[in-house]
N, C-alpha and C positions, 0 to 999 in steps of 0.2 A: 512893676515892669521887670525889675531884676530877678525877682523870684520866679516870674513866669519864664524868663529867658533861661535861667539855670535849670528850670524844670524841663524846658524844651530841649536843652542841650543834652541832658541825660537820657532822653527818650529816643530810641531809634527812629529814624524818619520813616514815615509811612509811605508806602508805594503810591505812585501816581498812575493814572491810566496809561501814561506814555512809557512807563518802565517795563522792561521785559519780564515775563513770568519767571519765577524761580525754577531752577533746574531740578528735576527729580533725582533724588539720591538713591543709589542701589541699596537693596536690602542686604543685611548681613547674612551670615551663614544660617542663622535660625529663621530668618525671614520675618522677624517680629517687629523690628524697628529699623528705620533708615540710618545709614552711617552719615557722619558729618562730612562736610565738604573738605576738600584738600586731600592730602596724602592719607590713604587708608591705613590704619594701624594693622600690624601683623597679628593675625589671630593666634591666641595661645595654643601651644600643642596640646592635643588631647591626650589624656592619660592612656598608657598602654594597657591593654586587657589581655588576660591569659585565657586562651580557648581550651576547653577540656574536650578531649577526644570523645566523640559520642554525643556531646551537647549541641544545641542549635548554635549557629554562628552569631557572634555579637553584632550590634548595630555598626553602621559605617564608621570608618576610622581605621587607624593603624592597629593591627592585632599581632601579637606574638604567640604563635601556636607551639606548644610543647607536645610534639608528636611521639607516641609510643612506637617502638620498632614494629615493622610489619609482622603480622602473625605468621607463624611457620606454616608451610604448605601442609595440607592434610596428609596424614600418613597413608602411604599406599600399601595395602595388604600384599604380602609376598605371594606371587602367583604359584599355584600348585604345579608341580612338575607335570608337563604334558604327557599324556599317554601316547604310546606309539601308534595306537589305532589299528586299522586293518593292515598296516604295513608289517605288523608282527606275524600275521597269518602265514604268508609265504616263507618268512624266515623260519618259523617253527616247523613247518612241513618240510622245507628243504633240508634243514639241519637234521631232522628226524630220518629222512631217507638216506642222507649221507652217513649218519650214524649206523643205520641198518647195514649199509654196505661194509662199513668198517667191522662191525660185529660178525658179519658173515665171513669176511676174510680172516678175521682172527680165529674163528672156530673151525674153519675148514681148510686153511692153508697147510696144516700139518696133520690132516685127518689120516693120511696113509703113512705117517712117519716122516717122510721126506717133505721138503718145502715145495709146495705147488706155486710156482711163480705166477701163474695166471691169476689165481685167487689173491695172492699176496700183492700183485701189482694193482689190483682193484682197490685193496685197502690203502695202499700207499697213495694212489691217486685221489681217493676220497679225502684222506687226511690232508693232502696238499691243498685241495680246494678249500677246505675249511680254514686252514691256517692262512692262506693267501687272501681270502676274503676278509678275514678279521684284520690282517695287517694293512690291507688297502683301505678299509674303512677307518682304521685308526689314523693313517697318514692324511687322508682327505678330510677327515673330521677336524683334525687340528688346524689345517690350513684355513678351512671355512670359518672356524671359530675365531681365528686371528683377524680375518677380514671383518667379521661382524663387530668385534670389539673396536677396530680402528674406525669404522664408519659411524658406529653408534646407532644405526638404523636397522629396522627390520628384526629386532631381537625377538620379539614375540612371535613373529611369523616363522622364524627359523627354529623356535624351541621344539616344535613337533618333529621337524626334520632332524634336529640334533639328537632327540631321543631315539629316533629310528636308527640313526647311525650308531648310537650306543648299543642298541640291541644287536645290530649287525656285527659289532665287535664282540659282544659278550657271548652269545650262544654259539656261533661258529668257532670262536676262540676257545671257549671252555671244552666243547666236544672235540675240537681239534687237538687240544692238549692231551686229552685222554686217548685219542687216536694215535698220537705219537708214542705214548707209552705202550699201547697194545701192539703197535707194529715193531717196537723194539723187542718186546717179549717174543713175538713170533719169529723174528729174524735172528735172534741171538741165543735162543734157548738151547740149541744143540751144540753150542761151543763148549770146549773143555773147561770145566770148573765154573760154568755159568751159574750153577746153583748157589755158589758162594758170594757172587758179586752182582748178579743181574738185578736182583731186587733193589739193591742200593742204587744202581745206575738208573733204573726206571723211576724209582721214587724221587731221586734227586732231579732228574730231568723234568718230571711233572711238576715238582715244587717250583723249580726255577722258572719254567714257562708260566706257571700260575701267578707268580709274583710279578712278572712282566705284564701280564694281562691286567692284574689288579691295579698296578701303577697307572696303566693307560686309562682305565674307565672306572675304577673304584666300584666294581660290582661284586656281589656276593657269590656269583657262580664260580669265580676264580678262587674264592676262599674254600669252597667245597672241593674243588679239584686239588688244591694245595693240601687239604686235610687227607684226601685219599692218597696222594703221593707220600705224605708222611706216614700214613698207615702201612703202606707197602714196605717202606724201609723199616718201620718199627716192628712189623711182624718178623722180618728176617733177623733183626737184632734180637728179638725175643727168642727166636729159635737158636741163634748162635750163642747167646750169653745167658739169658734169664732162665731158659729151660734146664740148664745144667745145675741150677741152684735147688737145693732141697732133695728130698727123697721122692720116690715114685708116688707114694701115697699123698704127697703134698701138691701134686700137679694141679689140682682144681683150685687150690688157694693161690698158687703162683699165677695161674692163668687169669683169675679174677683180679689179682693185684696188678698184673701187667695192664689189663684193660683200664682199671681205675687210674693208674698213673698216666696213661695216654689221655684219658678224658680230662683229668685235672690240668695237665700241661697245656693241652690245646685250648681249653677254656680260659686259663690264666693268660696265655699269650694273646688270644683273640680278644680278651676284654680290653686290651689297650687300643684296639682299632674301633672304628665306628661301626664295623660289621660284627660287633661282639655277639649280637643275638644269633646271627647265622652260624658263626663258628661254634658258639656254645651249644646250640640246639643240635647241630650236626654231630658234634662230639658226643653229646648226650645220647643221641639215637644209637651211635656205635656202642656206647657203654651199656645202654639198655638191652640191645640185642645180644651183646657179648655176654653179659651176666646171665641172661636167659639161656643162651647156648651152653654155658658151663653147667647150669643146673639141669638142663635137659640131658646132657651127657651123663651126669651123675644118676639121674633117674633111669636112663637106659642101662648103664652098667649095673646098677643095683637090681633092676628087673632081670637082666641076664643072669646075674649071680644067683638070684633066688630061683630062677627057672632050672638052672643046672644043679643047684643045691638040692633040689628034690630028687635028683638021680644020683646023689653022692659024688658029684663032679665039681664041687666047690674048690676055690683056691686057684683057679687058672689066672694067667696073666694076659690081659688084652694087649692089643697092639699099642695102645696108649700108655702102657706101663702101669695101669691102675688095677689093683687086685680086686677081684669080685667080692671078697669077703672082708673088705676094709670097713672100718667104722667111719662113716661120713658125718657124724653128728658135729664134731668140731669144725669140719670144713664148712658145713652149711651155716653154722652160727657165725663164723668169721666172714663168710661171704655176705650174709645178711647185715653184719655190722658195716662192712664197706658199702653196701647198697644204701644203708641208712645215712651214711655220711654224704654220699652223692645226692640222695633225695633232699637232705637238708640244704646242701649248697644250691641245688636247682630251685628250691623254694625261695632261698635268699636272693638268687639272681632274678627270679620272677618279681620279687618285691622291689628290687633296685632298678631293674630295666623295664619291667612291665610287659615284656614279650610273653604271649600266651604259650609259646613253645616250651619255656621252662616250667610253666605250670603243668602242662600235659606230661612232661617227663617226671615231675615230682609225684604226679598221681599214678602214672603207669608203672613206675618201678615197684612200689609195694603191691600194687594190684596184680601184677603178673608174677612177681618173684615169690611172694609168700605161699601161694597155693602149691607151686612146684617144690618149695622147700619142705612142705608138710609131706609130700610124697617121698622125698628122699629120706626124711626122718622117720617115715612110717608111723606117723602120729595116729594113735588109736582113738583119741577123742578130739577131733578138730573143732568141735563146738566151742571148747574153751579158748582156742585160738581166736575164733570168730568173735566171741564175747569180749575178749580183751582188746582186740583191734577196734571193734565197733565202739567200745566204751571210751577208749582214748580219743578216737576221732570225734565222738559226740561231745566230749568235754571241751576239746579245742574249739569246735564250732560254737558251743554254748558261751564260752568266754568271749569270743569275737562278737556274738550277738549281744551279750550283756554290755560290752563296751560301746557298741553302737547305740543301744537304748539309753545308756547314761549320757552319751554325747548329745542326743536329741533333747533330753530333758534339760540339760544345761543351756541349750540354745533357746528354749522356750522360757 
């Protein structure tokens, strides 16, 4: 009995039909087994997981994401400067017609010796129109540009209009600057002593106005007008100072040296600006034309000397002070040496800047100067000159071609 009682006490009582059914226990987080009755234990925290950007998200639970910084926005290619379009057509035609009126006034206002105020007034009016249009476009363009920067909207839509205003400043302004110089010459050329100071005045005014225009719009047209103004003053300086240096027989060398100095000075100063190509090429054209004019003058003087020498009239002095029976061999060789220096510098500028204008100058200088030099030197066998020049040129091209060929073989 005792054993049976102890056994029954240790065994949980069995349910009876009158007992209520056991309450169903909720499932745990996994849903696999029921939880015990009473207070539910706190589930253990799940381990933190690190999400890698670009990988699929981890299963439910707390995640700590280490996010990379957002990628930079795609680089926007800089827009090409808009073209003025058809707006430049009336500008070009209008400026051309006003320039024709200025040229007509400049050439006909003193055709009879006295100043014709009717023609001169037309030139003054046309010049005033060009200058005032450029000035008005500059002022209005600056105000509009300020509004655009302040609002930050419509920049692309206004780019074409801005380019049109720039053209409206550039071409009327540049031609207007030249018109001011022309009107000064016409109006003041009859004053006493004007031959001593008028060129300096005109050149200085043209340079000053060109600098103002360049500061306003940074366009190369004002660089060209500034070079022309410098050339006007430089010619007067050469006539006043440089022409008195040396003998009459050295005038050709002095003229070529004067041109070379001007070309080198303008190119060196212009190289400091972003318009170095325009200033260098314009100065180079002046040098190319000037050197050819010097040699043409020598050819003409020599031909005249030979013509009159056949009649026993050699030894005359021309108006330029050059004797017809002078020996020009040294002059020509010195001129060719200066031309070679300019050619080398233009080729170097072409290599550094890449502007084809310098390349054209480097090609045109020997191609035009050497044939005329042979006429002045009265070369009897120009074939040898041609063979020598062609041989040196072929060697230079062959060296460049060999370098290119070796470079291609190294790449393969």
